[in-house]
C-alpha positions in Angstrom: -13.8 2.2 6.6 -11.7 4.6 4.7 -8.0 5.0 5.7 -5.8 8.0 4.8 -2.1 8.2 4.2 -1.4 9.5 7.7 -3.6 6.9 9.6 -2.2 4.1 11.8 -3.4 0.5 12.0 -5.9 0.2 14.8 -6.6 -3.1 16.6 -10.2 -2.3 17.7 -11.7 -2.0 14.2 -13.6 -4.7 12.3 -11.0 -4.4 9.4 -8.1 -6.9 9.5 -4.7 -5.2 10.1 -3.5 -6.2 6.6 -6.6 -4.5 5.0 -5.9 -1.4 7.0 -2.3 -1.3 6.0 -3.2 -2.0 2.4 -5.5 1.0 2.4 -3.0 3.2 4.2 -0.1 2.3 1.8 -2.4 2.7 -1.2 -3.3 6.2 0.0 0.4 7.0 0.5 1.2 5.8 -3.0 -1.6 7.8 -4.5 -0.4 10.9 -2.6 3.1 10.4 -4.1 5.1 9.6 -1.0 7.4 7.5 -3.1 8.5 8.1 -6.7 7.9 5.7 -9.6 10.5 2.9 -9.9 11.9 3.7 -6.5 11.9 1.4 -3.5 9.4 1.8 -0.7 10.5 1.0 2.8 11.4 -2.6 3.5 9.0 -5.1 5.1 10.9 -4.8 8.3 10.7 -1.0 8.3 7.0 -1.0 7.6 6.4 -3.7 10.2 8.1 -1.6 12.8 6.4 1.6 11.7 2.9 0.1 12.0 3.5 -2.4 14.8 2.7 -5.4 12.6 4.4 -8.7 11.8 6.3 -9.2 8.5 3.8 -11.7 7.2 1.0 -9.1 7.7 3.0 -6.5 5.8 3.9 -9.0 3.1 0.2 -9.8 2.6 -0.7 -6.1 2.3 2.1 -5.6 -0.3 0.9 -8.6 -2.2 -2.5 -7.0 -2.6 -0.9 -3.8 -3.8 1.1 -5.7 -6.3 -2.0 -7.5 -7.6 -3.6 -4.1 -7.9 -0.6 -2.8 -9.9 0.6 -0.2 -7.3 3.9 -1.9 -6.6 6.2 -4.7 -8.0 8.8 -6.8 -6.2 12.3 -7.5 -7.4 13.8 -10.6 -5.7 16.7 -9.6 -3.4 16.1 -5.9 -4.1 12.8 -4.9 -2.5 9.4 -3.6 -3.5 9.2 -0.7 -5.9 6.5 1.8 -7.0 4.9 0.8 -10.3 3.9 3.3 -13.0 0.1 3.5 -13.1 -2.0 4.9 -15.9 -4.2 7.7 -14.7 -7.8 6.6 -14.3 -10.1 7.6 -17.2 -12.9 9.9 -16.2 -16.2 8.1 -16.1 -18.9 9.2 -18.4 -21.8 11.0 -16.6 -25.1 9.1 -16.6 -27.5 9.9 -19.4 
């Protein structure tokens, strides 16, 4: 399923809650809800906003960090990473 930046995590879908949250936060990052090198809301805030546990939020943020969307600074929080724009793909011959 595709999730947009304004979606909520739903319990009655086949996707795991952390997968839904990952997609929602990815969409928010791509939309520009948070500026580069600025902190995103804390794990506690995101957990409350989406009705999830902190470990679930942490797992989603971990995926986003592996994808290069965010980075974590110990004791400071999670920040928006600078991403290079995607290169356009060449049309098929």
